[in-house]
Every structure is written in C-alpha cells, then in structure tokens.
C-alpha positions in Angstrom: 97.8 67.7 -110.9 99.4 65.2 -108.6 102.9 63.8 -109.2 102.9 60.6 -111.1 106.4 59.6 -112.2 109.8 61.4 -111.6 113.2 60.8 -113.0 116.3 62.5 -111.6 119.7 62.7 -113.4 118.9 59.9 -115.8 121.8 58.8 -118.0 122.2 55.9 -120.4 125.1 54.8 -122.5 125.0 52.4 -125.4 127.9 51.4 -127.6 130.3 53.9 -125.9 127.9 56.7 -126.6 125.7 58.6 -124.2 122.1 58.6 -125.4 121.2 61.1 -122.7 122.7 62.5 -119.6 121.4 64.5 -116.6 117.8 64.1 -117.6 115.2 65.3 -115.1 111.5 64.5 -115.7 108.4 65.3 -113.7 105.3 63.6 -115.1 102.0 64.5 -113.5 98.5 63.0 -113.7 96.4 64.7 -116.3 99.3 64.9 -118.8 100.3 63.5 -122.1 104.1 63.7 -122.4 105.5 63.2 -125.9 109.1 62.1 -126.0 110.7 63.6 -129.1 114.0 63.3 -130.9 115.8 62.0 -134.0 116.3 58.3 -134.6 118.9 56.9 -132.2 118.4 59.6 -129.6 117.2 57.0 -127.1 113.4 57.4 -127.1 112.5 53.8 -126.8 115.3 53.2 -124.3 114.0 56.0 -122.2 110.5 54.5 -122.2 111.8 51.1 -121.2 113.7 52.6 -118.3 110.7 54.6 -117.2 108.5 51.5 -117.4 111.0 49.4 -115.3 112.2 47.1 -118.1 115.8 48.2 -118.1 118.2 48.5 -115.1 121.3 49.5 -117.0 121.2 53.3 -116.4 122.3 56.0 -114.0 120.0 58.1 -112.0 116.9 57.6 -109.9 113.2 57.0 -110.5 110.3 57.9 -108.2 106.6 56.9 -108.2 104.2 59.1 -106.3 107.2 60.7 -104.6 108.7 57.5 -103.3 111.9 55.8 -104.5 110.9 53.2 -107.2 112.6 50.3 -105.4 110.3 50.9 -102.4 107.1 51.0 -104.4 107.8 48.9 -107.5 104.9 46.5 -107.0 102.5 49.4 -106.7 104.0 51.0 -109.8 103.7 47.9 -111.9 100.1 47.5 -110.8 99.4 51.0 -112.3 101.4 50.6 -115.5 100.3 49.6 -119.0 103.1 49.4 -121.5 102.6 48.9 -125.3 105.8 48.4 -127.2 106.7 49.3 -130.8 105.7 45.8 -132.0 102.1 44.8 -131.5 103.1 42.0 -129.2 100.3 39.6 -130.2 100.6 35.9 -130.7 99.8 35.0 -134.4 98.3 31.6 -133.5 95.8 33.1 -131.0 92.6 34.9 -131.9 92.1 38.5 -130.7 89.9 37.2 -127.8 92.6 34.7 -126.8 95.3 37.3 -127.0 93.5 39.6 -124.7 92.8 36.7 -122.3 96.5 35.8 -122.4 97.5 39.4 -121.5 95.0 39.5 -118.6 96.3 36.1 -117.3 99.9 37.5 -117.4 98.7 40.4 -115.2 96.9 38.1 -112.8 93.5 39.2 -114.1 90.6 36.9 -115.0 88.4 39.3 -116.8 85.3 38.3 -118.8 84.6 37.3 -122.4 82.0 40.1 -122.7 84.6 42.7 -121.6 87.1 41.5 -124.1 84.5 41.5 -126.8 83.6 45.1 -125.9 87.2 46.2 -125.9 87.7 44.7 -129.4 84.5 46.4 -130.6 85.9 49.7 -129.3 88.9 49.4 -131.6 86.9 48.3 -134.6 87.5 44.5 -134.5 83.9 43.4 -134.2 83.5 40.3 -136.4 87.2 39.4 -136.1 87.2 38.2 -132.5 87.8 34.5 -133.5 90.2 35.0 -136.5 93.8 34.0 -135.8 95.8 37.1 -135.4 98.3 35.9 -138.0 95.6 36.2 -140.6 94.9 39.8 -139.8 96.5 42.9 -141.3 99.3 44.8 -139.4 96.8 47.5 -138.5 94.3 45.0 -137.1 97.1 43.3 -135.1 97.9 46.8 -133.7 94.3 47.2 -132.7 94.4 44.0 -130.7 97.1 45.5 -128.6 95.3 48.9 -128.3 92.2 47.1 -127.1 94.2 46.6 -123.8 93.8 50.4 -123.2 90.1 49.9 -122.9 90.2 46.5 -121.2 92.8 47.0 -118.5 92.5 50.0 -116.2 95.9 51.5 -115.4 96.9 55.1 -114.3 100.1 55.3 -116.4 100.2 54.4 -120.1 103.7 54.1 -121.7 103.2 53.8 -125.5 106.0 53.4 -128.0 104.7 54.4 -131.5 101.1 53.4 -130.9 99.8 54.9 -134.1 101.9 52.7 -136.4 99.8 51.0 -139.1 96.6 52.6 -137.9 94.3 54.2 -140.5 93.0 57.8 -140.3 89.9 56.9 -138.4 91.8 54.8 -135.9 94.4 57.6 -135.4 91.6 60.1 -134.5 90.0 57.6 -132.1 93.3 56.8 -130.4 94.3 60.4 -130.0 90.9 61.1 -128.4 91.3 58.2 -126.1 94.7 59.5 -124.9 93.2 62.9 -124.2 90.3 61.3 -122.4 92.6 59.3 -120.2 94.6 62.3 -119.3 91.5 64.4 -118.6 90.3 61.6 -116.3 93.5 62.0 -114.2 95.7 59.4 -115.9 99.1 60.1 -117.5 100.5 59.1 -120.8 104.1 58.8 -122.0 104.3 58.4 -125.7 106.7 58.3 -128.7 105.2 58.8 -132.1 105.9 60.1 -135.6 102.3 61.2 -135.7 101.9 64.9 -135.0 99.5 65.0 -132.0 96.9 67.7 -132.0 97.8 70.6 -129.8 96.1 70.2 -126.4 96.4 71.7 -123.0 97.3 68.3 -121.6 100.1 67.8 -124.1 103.7 68.4 -123.1 106.9 67.7 -125.2 110.3 66.4 -124.0 113.1 66.7 -126.5 116.0 64.2 -126.6 119.1 64.6 -128.7 
C-alpha cells in the first residue's frame, strides 16, 4: 500500500482544552481508517484539519510524502469531503444539487451520470423533487451520490450513515470497502459499527 496522507505531532486546542496532542497518523491507500472517541474528543475537528478546512492547529500534514503546503492543489483535487450535515440545498432538486457540487469543483459532468449516481443510492423517481420535500435519509443519499459521481482517491466522511436505513447502510459499507480495495483511502467517523474487514483500521481519540 502506498502512502496517502500523513500527520505528524498534530495538536489542537479549543476553549482552553487540548482535544488531542502529539498525534501521528499514517494513512495508506487501500485502508478504511475509523476515527473513534467519545463526544467532544475532537473527531470532527480532526477530519476538518486532515481535509484542509482548518488551519488553527499545531503539527504538520503530508500528502504523498510531500509537505501539504507544497501539494495542496493536488491534494484537494483528490479529496472528497462529506460533512455531518447533508449539505444539500433545499430549493434545488437532487439533480440540481449534484450539478451544483460539480460546478463548485470545476466539473461539468453530464445529466445521465448524475441520474445514474442517484439511482445507485436509491433515488430513482426523485430526481426532480425539491430536496426540501425529501426525508432526512433521502437528503443524505443525495450527498452520498457524490461518492459514485465524483472520482476522488481520498474520502473523508463525517457520520455518513446518519439517517440511512438498513439497506442503505449495507450498500454504503460495501461501497467504502470497494473503494479501499480499488486503492482508495477512507477516513470516517461513525456511530455505526463497521463490519470487521482486513481494510479497516481504528484510531482512538480521548
């Protein structure tokens, strides 16, 4: 497995309290790394640091062995981040939301590819319904469709199983394993107990 993302001596303080200190991580292609810890231990903060969204921390990040500040553009071109909230616009349809995401990434994409991605997450027939009229689980599925639509090596996922039914949970877990088996890497926080797999590794905070 090749080296994907490294962190060295990461430390982050919030409200006069250290969430974590001296944290070293080596994340390789072909791995699912689950970040674990009690509420308030800094799981979401760590994911935001590792995905380049926060700069208020100590330590160093490396992508492919190079310092992050030297390869940030290449890193972002290989990153797909899904936050704890679905991040969909209520006034847009699922198709329009996916087109909006692609536009933000500088991708044009195609209507047929967006329809295929929505079908993959079980949203056939809901493509043109405003997202605000859909259930929480369906809104989550719109976000998860990006995993099929947008090809990225590194997936950083904060509680992706939230509001997903049993069938959706099984399909998503299989998708994470398939991505790792294809040489991608996944960083995830979740209250769902992932099935034991050779590609799964756990990192404990707190």
